C-alpha positions, 0 to 999 in steps of 0.5 A: 500500500502506498500512502499519499497525502492529499491535502494540497488541493486547490479545491479545498477552501483553506488551501486555495488562498495558500496557493494563490498567494504563494504562501511558502510557510503555510504550504510547507507546514501543510506538507510537513504535517502530512509527512509527519503523519506518515505520507511519503508522497504528497499529492499536489493539485492546483487545478482551480488556478486555471491560467496560473495552474502550471506556474503554481504547480512548479512553484509548489513542487519546488517549495515543498521539495526545498523544505522536505524530503517528499515525493510529489504526486502531480494531479491535474486535468492539465498536461502542461501543469503536469509537465511543469511539475515533472520538470522541477521535481527532484527524484521520481515523481508520480502522475495521477492519473492516466486513463483511456480517454483519448485526449488524456492518453495522447497528451500524458503518455509522451510525458510519462515516456519522457520523465518516467514517473510512477503512474496511477492508471485508472479504468476509465475511457470515453464512456466513463467508469465501467459498470460491469465486471466484463467492461472493467476487465476490458479496460484493465486489459487495454490499459495494461497492454497500452502502457506495456506497448508504449514502453512503460514498465509494469513496475512504473504503473499503479492501478486505481482501486478497481480489483480488475485493474490491480489484478492485470497489473500485478500479473504483468509485473509477475510475468504471468499476464493472461489476458484471456482469463478474468481475475480470481 
């Protein structure tokens, strides 16, 4: 299990002003509390800052890593914000998340290939979240196959909460991927 501190998110009322005003002391304190609580990875999401999101993401990553030993999980619907975070991150970052929505896949995959972060992959496509076990299996297979074909090692990807997704990734990591059978 990987613990990820998720409090640095601009959708939270108390965090948005910290990010907008670039309040370094408040950001570091929020990050420090999560690290001290046992989270080795801190998620950063600046999405509500819209046009300023990419600059804010880079600022937040630099500020946190300048004060603490912590990896950052970059969470954004904006690939440019993720790129800016990857550019300044020290060590191996995490990206949350790639999925099978065409635009997201096409815009994030090159960043993943270039910067080699760990990746959270979620079983979602243009049709949204799957509702049946068969559809979940289909999306999990497509995700794992797509990442492997793109040269993203299975050990680099973490699949979301769906047990079907996790089954196929675990099987790929262990070299026993059988895409014809559903998970046990």
